[in-house]
C-alpha positions, 0 to 999 in steps of 0.5 A: 479544733484544738485551739477552738477547744482551748479557747472555749476551756479558757472562757469557761474557766473565766466564767467559773471564776466570775461565779466563784469570786464575784457571784456573777455568771456571765453566760447566764446573764448574756443568754437569759439565765442558766436554764435558757436553751442558749446558756445550756448550749454554751454550757454544753460547748464548754463541756465538750471542749473540756473533753476534747482537751482531755483527749489532746492531753492524752495524745501528748502523753503518748508522744512523750 
């Protein structure tokens, strides 16, 4: 789960990098616009992966 979440967070960061630098949103282009249900699902997965990575970071800090 940690690896899948990390991959999704990296993809999310690349998506936002494209939005910021190129004014291009690959997720919305691939899945039918920002309000399309599939795009919203992908964005929700990105968000959940980010939350999971926060938990991973907190677990690591407790071990140190």
